[in-house]
MOPAC internal coordinates of N, CA, C and O (Angstrom, degrees):
PM7 1SCF
backbone

  N    0.0000 0     0.00 0     0.00 0    0    0    0
  C    1.4683 1     0.00 0     0.00 0    1    0    0
  C    1.5559 1   107.27 1     0.00 0    2    1    0
  O    1.2310 1   122.03 1   -42.87 1    3    2    1
  N    1.2928 1   113.72 1   137.13 1    3    2    1
  C    1.4482 1   119.96 1   178.77 1    5    3    2
  C    1.5797 1   108.60 1   -98.21 1    6    5    3
  O    1.2310 1   122.22 1    -6.51 1    7    6    5
  N    1.3362 1   113.35 1   173.49 1    7    6    5
  C    1.4687 1   118.20 1   177.96 1    9    7    6
  C    1.5015 1   110.53 1   -98.01 1   10    9    7
  O    1.2310 1   117.62 1  -160.61 1   11   10    9
  N    1.3034 1   122.13 1    19.39 1   11   10    9
  C    1.4507 1   122.10 1  -177.33 1   13   11   10
  C    1.5359 1   109.74 1   -67.29 1   14   13   11
  O    1.2310 1   121.28 1   -28.16 1   15   14   13
  N    1.3221 1   115.16 1   151.84 1   15   14   13
  C    1.4391 1   120.99 1  -177.99 1   17   15   14
  C    1.5063 1   111.03 1   -73.94 1   18   17   15
  O    1.2310 1   120.77 1   -32.48 1   19   18   17
  N    1.3222 1   116.12 1   147.52 1   19   18   17
  C    1.4851 1   118.75 1   171.68 1   21   19   18
  C    1.5179 1   113.93 1   -83.99 1   22   21   19
  O    1.2310 1   120.43 1   169.65 1   23   22   21
  N    1.3580 1   116.79 1   -10.35 1   23   22   21
  C    1.4374 1   123.10 1  -174.01 1   25   23   22
  C    1.5349 1   111.89 1   -94.95 1   26   25   23
  O    1.2310 1   121.07 1   -44.56 1   27   26   25
  N    1.3498 1   115.55 1   135.44 1   27   26   25
  C    1.4399 1   121.02 1  -178.09 1   29   27   26
  C    1.5400 1   108.94 1  -139.68 1   30   29   27
  O    1.2310 1   121.37 1   -34.00 1   31   30   29
  N    1.3227 1   114.98 1   146.00 1   31   30   29
  C    1.4815 1   122.35 1   173.16 1   33   31   30
  C    1.4905 1   107.91 1  -125.32 1   34   33   31
  O    1.2310 1   120.47 1    -3.05 1   35   34   33
  N    1.3465 1   116.71 1   176.95 1   35   34   33
  C    1.4607 1   121.41 1   175.22 1   37   35   34
  C    1.5160 1   107.29 1  -114.01 1   38   37   35
  O    1.2310 1   120.70 1   -42.28 1   39   38   37
  N    1.3421 1   116.26 1   137.72 1   39   38   37
  C    1.4779 1   119.11 1   174.62 1   41   39   38
  C    1.5399 1   108.55 1   -77.60 1   42   41   39
  O    1.2310 1   121.47 1     1.33 1   43   42   41
  N    1.3422 1   114.80 1  -178.67 1   43   42   41
  C    1.4572 1   119.02 1  -178.08 1   45   43   42
  C    1.5334 1   115.28 1   -60.57 1   46   45   43
  O    1.2310 1   120.98 1   158.08 1   47   46   45
  N    1.3698 1   115.73 1   -21.92 1   47   46   45
  C    1.4520 1   120.29 1   177.23 1   49   47   46
  C    1.5355 1   113.34 1   -93.43 1   50   49   47
  O    1.2310 1   119.82 1  -175.13 1   51   50   49
  N    1.3387 1   117.95 1     4.87 1   51   50   49
  C    1.4138 1   121.34 1  -178.00 1   53   51   50
  C    1.5059 1   117.77 1    81.98 1   54   53   51
  O    1.2310 1   121.29 1  -165.30 1   55   54   53
  N    1.3476 1   115.14 1    14.70 1   55   54   53
  C    1.4651 1   118.62 1   178.17 1   57   55   54
  C    1.5267 1   110.31 1   -90.86 1   58   57   55
  O    1.2310 1   120.26 1   -42.93 1   59   58   57
  N    1.3358 1   117.10 1   137.07 1   59   58   57
  C    1.4512 1   122.27 1   179.61 1   61   59   58
  C    1.5685 1   110.46 1   -64.12 1   62   61   59
  O    1.2310 1   121.81 1   -41.99 1   63   62   61
  N    1.3497 1   114.14 1   138.01 1   63   62   61
  C    1.4545 1   119.97 1  -179.87 1   65   63   62
  C    1.5448 1   105.26 1  -132.62 1   66   65   63
  O    1.2310 1   120.52 1   -45.49 1   67   66   65
  N    1.3513 1   116.61 1   134.51 1   67   66   65
  C    1.5196 1   117.59 1   176.92 1   69   67   66
  C    1.5190 1   106.16 1   -71.96 1   70   69   67
  O    1.2310 1   121.80 1   -30.26 1   71   70   69
  N    1.3169 1   114.17 1   149.74 1   71   70   69
  C    1.4532 1   121.91 1  -178.95 1   73   71   70
  C    1.5344 1   108.50 1  -134.12 1   74   73   71
  O    1.2310 1   120.86 1   -63.58 1   75   74   73
  N    1.3199 1   115.97 1   116.42 1   75   74   73
  C    1.4707 1   120.04 1  -177.18 1   77   75   74
  C    1.5477 1   113.54 1   -86.27 1   78   77   75
  O    1.2310 1   119.65 1   166.30 1   79   78   77
  N    1.2789 1   118.28 1   -13.70 1   79   78   77
  C    1.4797 1   124.33 1  -176.97 1   81   79   78
  C    1.4799 1   110.25 1  -100.80 1   82   81   79
  O    1.2310 1   119.02 1   -72.18 1   83   82   81
  N    1.3304 1   119.48 1   107.82 1   83   82   81
  C    1.4888 1   121.92 1  -177.83 1   85   83   82
  C    1.4808 1   112.58 1   -61.54 1   86   85   83
  O    1.2310 1   118.79 1   146.19 1   87   86   85
  N    1.3439 1   119.91 1   -33.81 1   87   86   85
  C    1.4611 1   120.92 1   178.23 1   89   87   86
  C    1.4848 1   110.93 1   -68.16 1   90   89   87
  O    1.2310 1   119.51 1   135.64 1   91   90   89
  N    1.3543 1   118.53 1   -44.36 1   91   90   89
  C    1.4618 1   122.24 1   176.14 1   93   91   90
  C    1.5424 1   109.64 1   -58.92 1   94   93   91
  O    1.2310 1   121.38 1   134.19 1   95   94   93
  N    1.3618 1   114.96 1   -45.81 1   95   94   93
  C    1.4815 1   119.48 1   175.61 1   97   95   94
  C    1.4949 1   114.85 1   -56.18 1   98   97   95
  O    1.2310 1   121.90 1   133.07 1   99   98   97
  N    1.3171 1   113.97 1   -46.93 1   99   98   97
  C    1.4786 1   120.77 1  -178.81 1  101   99   98
  C    1.5242 1   111.13 1   -60.23 1  102  101   99
  O    1.2310 1   120.56 1   135.81 1  103  102  101
  N    1.3343 1   116.53 1   -44.19 1  103  102  101
  C    1.4912 1   119.39 1   179.51 1  105  103  102
  C    1.5371 1   108.95 1   -64.91 1  106  105  103
  O    1.2310 1   120.22 1   137.01 1  107  106  105
  N    1.3175 1   117.19 1   -42.99 1  107  106  105
  C    1.4350 1   121.25 1  -179.98 1  109  107  106
  C    1.5574 1   108.82 1   -60.16 1  110  109  107
  O    1.2310 1   120.31 1   130.70 1  111  110  109
  N    1.3100 1   117.01 1   -49.30 1  111  110  109
  C    1.4388 1   123.68 1   179.32 1  113  111  110
  C    1.4683 1   111.78 1   -54.22 1  114  113  111
  O    1.2310 1   120.25 1   131.28 1  115  114  113
  N    1.3165 1   117.12 1   -48.72 1  115  114  113
  C    1.4933 1   122.60 1  -178.12 1  117  115  114
  C    1.5446 1   111.55 1   -62.49 1  118  117  115
  O    1.2310 1   120.87 1   141.01 1  119  118  117
  N    1.2918 1   115.94 1   -38.99 1  119  118  117
  C    1.4978 1   121.54 1  -176.43 1  121  119  118
  C    1.5262 1   112.49 1   -82.22 1  122  121  119
  O    1.2310 1   119.19 1   166.24 1  123  122  121
  N    1.3023 1   119.14 1   -13.76 1  123  122  121
  C    1.4784 1   121.68 1  -171.54 1  125  123  122
  C    1.4840 1   115.57 1  -123.41 1  126  125  123
  O    1.2310 1   120.81 1  -151.38 1  127  126  125
  N    1.3241 1   116.07 1    28.62 1  127  126  125
  C    1.4884 1   117.88 1   178.76 1  129  127  126
  C    1.4573 1   113.01 1   -56.93 1  130  129  127
  O    1.2310 1   118.66 1   136.05 1  131  130  129
  N    1.2833 1   120.15 1   -43.95 1  131  130  129
  C    1.4771 1   126.67 1  -179.42 1  133  131  130
  C    1.5611 1   111.74 1   -67.73 1  134  133  131
  O    1.2310 1   119.42 1   149.15 1  135  134  133
  N    1.3210 1   118.71 1   -30.85 1  135  134  133
  C    1.4470 1   123.02 1  -177.90 1  137  135  134
  C    1.5554 1   113.09 1   -77.40 1  138  137  135
  O    1.2310 1   120.82 1   166.79 1  139  138  137
  N    1.3230 1   116.04 1   -13.21 1  139  138  137
  C    1.4669 1   118.59 1  -178.11 1  141  139  138
  C    1.5189 1   115.34 1   -80.95 1  142  141  139
  O    1.2310 1   120.27 1   170.05 1  143  142  141
  N    1.3166 1   117.09 1    -9.95 1  143  142  141
  C    1.4577 1   118.32 1   178.96 1  145  143  142
  C    1.4954 1   113.51 1   -73.65 1  146  145  143
  O    1.2310 1   119.39 1   -50.85 1  147  146  145
  N    1.2947 1   118.76 1   129.15 1  147  146  145
  C    1.4485 1   124.39 1   173.02 1  149  147  146
  C    1.4889 1   109.77 1   -90.30 1  150  149  147
  O    1.2310 1   120.34 1   130.07 1  151  150  149
  N    1.3612 1   116.96 1   -49.93 1  151  150  149
  C    1.4325 1   119.87 1   179.28 1  153  151  150
  C    1.5077 1   108.25 1  -162.87 1  154  153  151
  O    1.2310 1   120.86 1   -25.08 1  155  154  153
  N    1.3494 1   115.95 1   154.92 1  155  154  153
  C    1.4529 1   123.48 1   178.10 1  157  155  154
  C    1.5103 1   109.80 1  -149.33 1  158  157  155
  O    1.2310 1   120.27 1   -46.31 1  159  158  157
  N    1.2937 1   117.09 1   133.69 1  159  158  157
  C    1.4319 1   122.70 1  -179.45 1  161  159  158
  C    1.5060 1   110.32 1  -134.87 1  162  161  159
  O    1.2310 1   120.65 1   -40.30 1  163  162  161
  N    1.3396 1   116.37 1   139.70 1  163  162  161
  C    1.4380 1   122.60 1   174.19 1  165  163  162
  C    1.5444 1   109.54 1  -112.96 1  166  165  163
  O    1.2310 1   120.98 1   -35.86 1  167  166  165
  N    1.3115 1   115.73 1   144.14 1  167  166  165
  C    1.4674 1   121.25 1   177.37 1  169  167  166
  C    1.5156 1   106.23 1  -146.41 1  170  169  167
  O    1.2310 1   120.75 1   -13.88 1  171  170  169
  N    1.2981 1   116.17 1   166.12 1  171  170  169
  C    1.4067 1   123.07 1   178.35 1  173  171  170
  C    1.5206 1   110.02 1  -120.16 1  174  173  171
  O    1.2310 1   121.40 1   -51.14 1  175  174  173
  N    1.2917 1   114.92 1   128.86 1  175  174  173
  C    1.4526 1   119.46 1  -177.05 1  177  175  174
  C    1.4546 1   112.32 1   -97.49 1  178  177  175
  O    1.2310 1   120.45 1    22.49 1  179  178  177
  N    1.3261 1   116.74 1  -157.51 1  179  178  177
  C    1.4944 1   122.78 1   177.81 1  181  179  178
  C    1.5056 1   110.16 1   -53.96 1  182  181  179
  O    1.2310 1   120.65 1   -49.39 1  183  182  181
  N    1.3611 1   116.37 1   130.61 1  183  182  181
  C    1.4642 1   119.15 1   178.34 1  185  183  182
  C    1.5440 1   111.64 1    69.29 1  186  185  183
  O    1.2310 1   120.35 1  -154.88 1  187  186  185
  N    1.2979 1   116.94 1    25.12 1  187  186  185
  C    1.5066 1   123.03 1   178.96 1  189  187  186
  C    1.5233 1   113.58 1    60.82 1  190  189  187
  O    1.2310 1   121.61 1  -149.02 1  191  190  189
  N    1.3236 1   114.52 1    30.98 1  191  190  189
  C    1.5015 1   119.57 1   177.00 1  193  191  190
  C    1.5322 1   105.32 1   -71.12 1  194  193  191
  O    1.2310 1   120.81 1   -51.67 1  195  194  193
  N    1.3098 1   116.06 1   128.33 1  195  194  193
  C    1.4734 1   118.59 1   179.46 1  197  195  194
  C    1.5249 1   111.56 1   -81.40 1  198  197  195
  O    1.2310 1   120.53 1   -44.03 1  199  198  197
  N    1.3158 1   116.58 1   135.97 1  199  198  197
  C    1.4506 1   123.41 1   178.94 1  201  199  198
  C    1.4949 1   106.66 1  -126.85 1  202  201  199
  O    1.2310 1   121.68 1   -48.39 1  203  202  201
  N    1.3569 1   114.39 1   131.61 1  203  202  201
  C    1.5035 1   119.08 1   177.30 1  205  203  202
  C    1.5126 1   106.72 1  -118.62 1  206  205  203
  O    1.2310 1   121.84 1   -43.28 1  207  206  205
  N    1.3331 1   114.09 1   136.72 1  207  206  205
  C    1.4417 1   123.38 1   171.31 1  209  207  206
  C    1.5250 1   105.91 1  -115.32 1  210  209  207
  O    1.2310 1   121.21 1   -56.81 1  211  210  209
  N    1.3276 1   115.29 1   123.19 1  211  210  209
  C    1.4366 1   119.89 1  -175.43 1  213  211  210
  C    1.5509 1   110.27 1  -129.13 1  214  213  211
  O    1.2310 1   119.84 1   -46.99 1  215  214  213
  N    1.3108 1   117.91 1   133.01 1  215  214  213
  C    1.4375 1   124.33 1   177.17 1  217  215  214
  C    1.4987 1   108.87 1  -120.59 1  218  217  215
  O    1.2310 1   120.51 1   -52.47 1  219  218  217
  N    1.3495 1   116.62 1   127.53 1  219  218  217
  C    1.4944 1   119.92 1  -175.47 1  221  219  218
  C    1.5202 1   107.90 1  -137.44 1  222  221  219
  O    1.2310 1   123.37 1   -20.42 1  223  222  221
  N    1.3626 1   111.14 1   159.58 1  223  222  221
  C    1.4616 1   121.09 1   167.10 1  225  223  222
  C    1.5095 1   108.47 1   -80.73 1  226  225  223
  O    1.2310 1   119.04 1   -57.90 1  227  226  225
  N    1.3448 1   119.44 1   122.10 1  227  226  225
  C    1.4612 1   121.93 1  -173.68 1  229  227  226
  C    1.5044 1   113.80 1   -75.62 1  230  229  227
  O    1.2310 1   119.54 1   148.63 1  231  230  229
  N    1.2936 1   118.49 1   -31.37 1  231  230  229
  C    1.4621 1   124.37 1  -178.32 1  233  231  230
  C    1.5276 1   113.23 1    73.82 1  234  233  231
  O    1.2310 1   120.83 1  -178.41 1  235  234  233
  N    1.3569 1   116.03 1     1.59 1  235  234  233
  C    1.4375 1   121.42 1   174.83 1  237  235  234
  C    1.5686 1   104.89 1  -134.61 1  238  237  235
  O    1.2310 1   122.50 1   -41.30 1  239  238  237
  N    1.2899 1   112.82 1   138.70 1  239  238  237
  C    1.5148 1   118.46 1   179.23 1  241  239  238
  C    1.5071 1   106.89 1   -76.75 1  242  241  239
  O    1.2310 1   122.04 1   -63.45 1  243  242  241
  N    1.3116 1   113.71 1   116.55 1  243  242  241
  C    1.4829 1   122.40 1   177.80 1  245  243  242
  C    1.5268 1   114.98 1   -96.77 1  246  245  243
  O    1.2310 1   120.74 1  -164.75 1  247  246  245
  N    1.3488 1   116.19 1    15.25 1  247  246  245
  C    1.4767 1   120.18 1   175.76 1  249  247  246
  C    1.5233 1   109.75 1   -86.23 1  250  249  247
  O    1.2310 1   120.23 1   167.73 1  251  250  249
  N    1.3107 1   117.17 1   -12.27 1  251  250  249
  C    1.4292 1   123.74 1  -175.29 1  253  251  250
  C    1.5783 1   112.74 1    48.01 1  254  253  251
  O    1.2310 1   123.07 1  -137.16 1  255  254  253
  N    1.3923 1   111.73 1    42.84 1  255  254  253
  C    1.4273 1   123.95 1   176.25 1  257  255  254
  C    1.5379 1   112.99 1    66.75 1  258  257  255
  O    1.2310 1   120.01 1  -159.70 1  259  258  257
  N    1.2603 1   117.58 1    20.30 1  259  258  257
  C    1.4732 1   122.15 1   179.17 1  261  259  258
  C    1.5319 1   106.83 1  -111.96 1  262  261  259
  O    1.2310 1   120.54 1   -91.99 1  263  262  261
  N    1.2991 1   116.58 1    88.01 1  263  262  261
  C    1.4927 1   121.78 1  -177.21 1  265  263  262
  C    1.4955 1   111.23 1    96.70 1  266  265  263
  O    1.2310 1   120.67 1    14.04 1  267  266  265
  N    1.3250 1   116.32 1  -165.96 1  267  266  265
  C    1.4789 1   121.87 1  -178.95 1  269  267  266
  C    1.5292 1   109.30 1   -65.12 1  270  269  267
  O    1.2310 1   119.89 1   -23.01 1  271  270  269
  N    1.3089 1   117.82 1   156.99 1  271  270  269
  C    1.4733 1   120.29 1   178.51 1  273  271  270
  C    1.5771 1   109.92 1   -61.19 1  274  273  271
  O    1.2310 1   121.88 1   -40.51 1  275  274  273
  N    1.2716 1   114.01 1   139.49 1  275  274  273
  C    1.5064 1   121.64 1   175.96 1  277  275  274
  C    1.5444 1   104.26 1  -106.06 1  278  277  275
  O    1.2310 1   121.62 1   -71.15 1  279  278  277
  N    1.3497 1   114.51 1   108.85 1  279  278  277
  C    1.4370 1   118.99 1  -169.01 1  281  279  278
  C    1.5131 1   115.14 1  -119.37 1  282  281  279
  O    1.2310 1   120.68 1   173.92 1  283  282  281
  N    1.3529 1   116.30 1    -6.08 1  283  282  281
  C    1.4635 1   120.72 1  -176.78 1  285  283  282
  C    1.5291 1   110.46 1  -130.18 1  286  285  283
  O    1.2310 1   121.49 1   -28.08 1  287  286  285
  N    1.3462 1   114.75 1   151.92 1  287  286  285
  C    1.4793 1   116.90 1  -177.15 1  289  287  286
  C    1.5471 1   108.59 1  -145.45 1  290  289  287
  O    1.2310 1   121.10 1   -40.89 1  291  290  289
  N    1.3112 1   115.50 1   139.11 1  291  290  289
  C    1.4417 1   124.12 1   169.34 1  293  291  290
  C    1.4865 1   108.90 1  -108.81 1  294  293  291
  O    1.2310 1   120.40 1   -44.80 1  295  294  293
  N    1.3627 1   116.84 1   135.20 1  295  294  293
  C    1.4258 1   121.40 1  -178.08 1  297  295  294
  C    1.5524 1   108.54 1  -139.95 1  298  297  295
  O    1.2310 1   122.53 1   -40.69 1  299  298  297
  N    1.3853 1   112.76 1   139.31 1  299  298  297
  C    1.4984 1   119.64 1   179.45 1  301  299  298
  C    1.4925 1   106.09 1  -100.19 1  302  301  299
  O    1.2310 1   121.00 1   -45.93 1  303  302  301
  N    1.3587 1   115.69 1   134.07 1  303  302  301
  C    1.4470 1   123.12 1   176.14 1  305  303  302
  C    1.5590 1   108.18 1  -117.59 1  306  305  303
  O    1.2310 1   120.57 1   -65.23 1  307  306  305
  N    1.2933 1   116.52 1   114.77 1  307  306  305
  C    1.4457 1   120.56 1   176.87 1  309  307  306
  C    1.5825 1   112.06 1    93.87 1  310  309  307
  O    1.2310 1   120.93 1    -9.78 1  311  310  309
  N    1.3017 1   115.83 1   170.22 1  311  310  309
  C    1.4231 1   120.24 1   179.78 1  313  311  310
  C    1.5181 1   115.13 1    72.15 1  314  313  311
  O    1.2310 1   121.24 1     4.89 1  315  314  313
  N    1.3480 1   115.24 1  -175.11 1  315  314  313
  C    1.5001 1   117.30 1  -176.53 1  317  315  314
  C    1.4835 1   111.51 1   -72.10 1  318  317  315
  O    1.2310 1   117.16 1   162.57 1  319  318  317
  N    1.3473 1   123.01 1   -17.43 1  319  318  317
  C    1.4370 1   123.43 1   175.77 1  321  319  318
  C    1.4950 1   113.06 1   -99.82 1  322  321  319
  O    1.2310 1   120.46 1  -159.88 1  323  322  321
  N    1.2933 1   116.73 1    20.12 1  323  322  321
  C    1.4802 1   120.99 1   178.95 1  325  323  322
  C    1.4980 1   112.00 1   -48.91 1  326  325  323
  O    1.2310 1   120.23 1   -54.30 1  327  326  325
  N    1.3037 1   117.17 1   125.70 1  327  326  325
  C    1.4549 1   120.82 1   178.02 1  329  327  326
  C    1.4918 1   114.68 1    92.52 1  330  329  327
  O    1.2310 1   120.57 1   170.75 1  331  330  329
  N    1.3274 1   116.51 1    -9.25 1  331  330  329
  C    1.5152 1   118.87 1   175.96 1  333  331  330
  C    1.5394 1   108.20 1   -61.31 1  334  333  331
  O    1.2310 1   121.98 1   -38.93 1  335  334  333
  N    1.3354 1   113.81 1   141.07 1  335  334  333
  C    1.4560 1   119.06 1  -171.83 1  337  335  334
  C    1.5399 1   108.01 1  -143.91 1  338  337  335
  O    1.2310 1   120.33 1   -33.67 1  339  338  337
  N    1.2862 1   116.98 1   146.33 1  339  338  337
  C    1.4887 1   123.87 1   172.15 1  341  339  338
  C    1.4961 1   105.85 1  -141.81 1  342  341  339
  O    1.2310 1   121.11 1   -35.35 1  343  342  341
  N    1.3675 1   115.48 1   144.65 1  343  342  341
  C    1.4640 1   121.00 1  -179.66 1  345  343  342
  C    1.4918 1   110.97 1  -126.59 1  346  345  343
  O    1.2310 1   121.38 1   -27.20 1  347  346  345
  N    1.3306 1   114.97 1   152.80 1  347  346  345
  C    1.5273 1   120.15 1  -172.12 1  349  347  346
  C    1.4961 1   110.11 1  -141.53 1  350  349  347
  O    1.2310 1   122.45 1   -17.64 1  351  350  349
  N    1.3600 1   112.92 1   162.36 1  351  350  349
  C    1.4420 1   118.82 1   178.91 1  353  351  350
  C    1.5403 1   111.90 1   -92.82 1  354  353  351
  O    1.2310 1   119.06 1   150.91 1  355  354  353
  N    1.3199 1   119.40 1   -29.09 1  355  354  353
  C    1.4888 1   123.11 1  -175.53 1  357  355  354
  C    1.4801 1   110.68 1  -120.33 1  358  357  355
  O    1.2310 1   121.45 1   -21.28 1  359  358  357
  N    1.3480 1   114.82 1   158.72 1  359  358  357
  C    1.4125 1   120.97 1   176.41 1  361  359  358
  C    1.5764 1   111.56 1   -66.17 1  362  361  359
  O    1.2310 1   122.04 1   142.43 1  363  362  361
  N    1.3077 1   113.69 1   -37.57 1  363  362  361
  C    1.4879 1   119.49 1   179.08 1  365  363  362
  C    1.5340 1   109.55 1   -62.76 1  366  365  363
  O    1.2310 1   119.72 1   134.98 1  367  366  365
  N    1.3390 1   118.15 1   -45.02 1  367  366  365
  C    1.4396 1   120.01 1   176.49 1  369  367  366
  C    1.5096 1   112.20 1   -63.22 1  370  369  367
  O    1.2310 1   120.54 1   140.83 1  371  370  369
  N    1.3552 1   116.56 1   -39.17 1  371  370  369
  C    1.4221 1   122.02 1   178.61 1  373  371  370
  C    1.5198 1   112.50 1   -63.48 1  374  373  371
  O    1.2310 1   120.19 1   139.55 1  375  374  373
  N    1.3044 1   117.24 1   -40.45 1  375  374  373
  C    1.4683 1   121.65 1   177.75 1  377  375  374
  C    1.5151 1   112.00 1   -64.68 1  378  377  375
  O    1.2310 1   120.95 1   138.97 1  379  378  377
  N    1.3239 1   115.78 1   -41.03 1  379  378  377
  C    1.5090 1   120.77 1   175.77 1  381  379  378
  C    1.4850 1   110.46 1   -68.29 1  382  381  379
  O    1.2310 1   120.22 1   133.81 1  383  382  381
  N    1.3474 1   117.19 1   -46.19 1  383  382  381
  C    1.4457 1   121.61 1   179.47 1  385  383  382
  C    1.5383 1   112.36 1   -60.23 1  386  385  383
  O    1.2310 1   120.22 1   144.52 1  387  386  385
  N    1.3222 1   117.19 1   -35.48 1  387  386  385
  C    1.4354 1   122.03 1   175.70 1  389  387  386
  C    1.5176 1   112.63 1   -57.43 1  390  389  387
  O    1.2310 1   122.95 1   132.19 1  391  390  389
  N    1.3555 1   111.94 1   -47.81 1  391  390  389
  C    1.4880 1   116.06 1   179.29 1  393  391  390
  C    1.5367 1   113.61 1   -67.54 1  394  393  391
  O    1.2310 1   121.72 1   144.58 1  395  394  393
  N    1.2944 1   114.31 1   -35.42 1  395  394  393
  C    1.5051 1   119.29 1   173.21 1  397  395  394
  C    1.5417 1   110.61 1   -60.13 1  398  397  395
  O    1.2310 1   120.63 1   134.56 1  399  398  397
  N    1.3195 1   116.40 1   -45.44 1  399  398  397
  C    1.5152 1   121.03 1  -178.99 1  401  399  398
  C    1.5606 1   107.53 1   -66.25 1  402  401  399
  O    1.2310 1   119.63 1   140.20 1  403  402  401
  N    1.2967 1   118.32 1   -39.80 1  403  402  401
  C    1.5044 1   118.97 1   178.94 1  405  403  402
  C    1.5355 1   109.19 1   -62.34 1  406  405  403
  O    1.2310 1   120.59 1   139.57 1  407  406  405
  N    1.2779 1   116.48 1   -40.43 1  407  406  405
  C    1.4901 1   118.34 1   178.42 1  409  407  406
  C    1.5326 1   110.57 1   -65.64 1  410  409  407
  O    1.2310 1   120.09 1   138.33 1  411  410  409
  N    1.3306 1   117.44 1   -41.67 1  411  410  409
  C    1.4999 1   121.24 1   176.29 1  413  411  410
  C    1.5043 1   110.32 1   -58.35 1  414  413  411
  O    1.2310 1   120.42 1   136.41 1  415  414  413
  N    1.3685 1   116.80 1   -43.59 1  415  414  413
  C    1.4190 1   120.56 1   178.91 1  417  415  414
  C    1.5336 1   114.39 1   -63.01 1  418  417  415
  O    1.2310 1   121.48 1   136.98 1  419  418  417
  N    1.2923 1   114.78 1   -43.02 1  419  418  417
  C    1.5119 1   120.66 1   173.50 1  421  419  418
  C    1.5128 1   113.81 1   -58.06 1  422  421  419
  O    1.2310 1   121.70 1   134.32 1  423  422  421
  N    1.3541 1   114.36 1   -45.68 1  423  422  421
  C    1.4631 1   117.69 1  -177.47 1  425  423  422
  C    1.5182 1   109.11 1   -71.02 1  426  425  423
  O    1.2310 1   119.29 1   141.89 1  427  426  425
  N    1.3345 1   118.95 1   -38.11 1  427  426  425
  C    1.4638 1   121.51 1   178.71 1  429  427  426
  C    1.5224 1   112.23 1   -65.90 1  430  429  427
  O    1.2310 1   120.61 1   145.52 1  431  430  429
  N    1.3328 1   116.44 1   -34.48 1  431  430  429
  C    1.4706 1   121.76 1   178.16 1  433  431  430
  C    1.5092 1   108.76 1   -64.09 1  434  433  431
  O    1.2310 1   120.66 1   138.20 1  435  434  433
  N    1.3390 1   116.34 1   -41.80 1  435  434  433
  C    1.4888 1   119.52 1   179.76 1  437  435  434
  C    1.4968 1   109.68 1   -65.45 1  438  437  435
  O    1.2310 1   118.86 1   141.79 1  439  438  437
  N    1.2792 1   119.79 1   -38.21 1  439  438  437
  C    1.4281 1   123.40 1  -178.17 1  441  439  438
  C    1.4970 1   113.40 1   -85.52 1  442  441  439
  O    1.2310 1   120.41 1   159.98 1  443  442  441
  N    1.3535 1   116.81 1   -20.02 1  443  442  441
  C    1.4496 1   122.22 1  -179.55 1  445  443  442
  C    1.5155 1   113.89 1    68.83 1  446  445  443
  O    1.2310 1   119.91 1  -154.50 1  447  446  445
  N    1.3505 1   117.77 1    25.50 1  447  446  445
  C    1.4777 1   119.32 1   178.18 1  449  447  446
  C    1.4999 1   107.79 1  -160.02 1  450  449  447
  O    1.2310 1   122.52 1    -5.47 1  451  450  449
  N    1.3189 1   112.79 1   174.53 1  451  450  449
  C    1.4855 1   121.24 1   179.61 1  453  451  450
  C    1.5309 1   109.52 1   -71.55 1  454  453  451
  O    1.2310 1   122.22 1   -15.52 1  455  454  453
  N    1.3579 1   113.36 1   164.48 1  455  454  453
  C    1.4846 1   117.72 1   175.71 1  457  455  454
  C    1.5558 1   109.96 1   -58.59 1  458  457  455
  O    1.2310 1   120.03 1   -21.32 1  459  458  457
  N    1.3034 1   117.55 1   158.68 1  459  458  457
  C    1.4560 1   121.97 1  -179.93 1  461  459  458
  C    1.4931 1   113.10 1   -57.62 1  462  461  459
  O    1.2310 1   119.05 1   147.04 1  463  462  461
  N    1.3390 1   119.42 1   -32.96 1  463  462  461
  C    1.4504 1   121.95 1  -174.76 1  465  463  462
  C    1.5554 1   109.71 1   -85.20 1  466  465  463
  O    1.2310 1   119.29 1  -173.73 1  467  466  465
  N    1.3495 1   118.96 1     6.27 1  467  466  465
  C    1.4628 1   124.26 1   175.38 1  469  467  466
  C    1.5294 1   110.41 1    85.60 1  470  469  467
  O    1.2310 1   119.41 1  -174.74 1  471  470  469
  N    1.3096 1   118.73 1     5.26 1  471  470  469
  C    1.4880 1   116.78 1   176.97 1  473  471  470
  C    1.4901 1   111.65 1  -109.12 1  474  473  471
  O    1.2310 1   120.10 1   180.00 1  475  474  473

């Protein structure tokens, strides 16, 4: 286990920066809720059920010091994939993963069920 901080902020260019001061991090987090969104999509499934796919900067390292920092998350709200989640280390991977998750949601809506592998 390393001594790296679990707290992260984004600089003015949207690049993740480690933050060792929890109070500084908390102030940044409070003031930047809207800046943490990477992407968000809404769709309607079977019977006009709304499904939202949201990808955000977490501002906390979810790797728990096992590998590179995990700083981004995609989550599905509603539909047959409700609760499906994927996490990423970089904004680029998060943007790609968001599109992959949106495609999974569209395919699952057509089928009306989860993927064959249960995910």
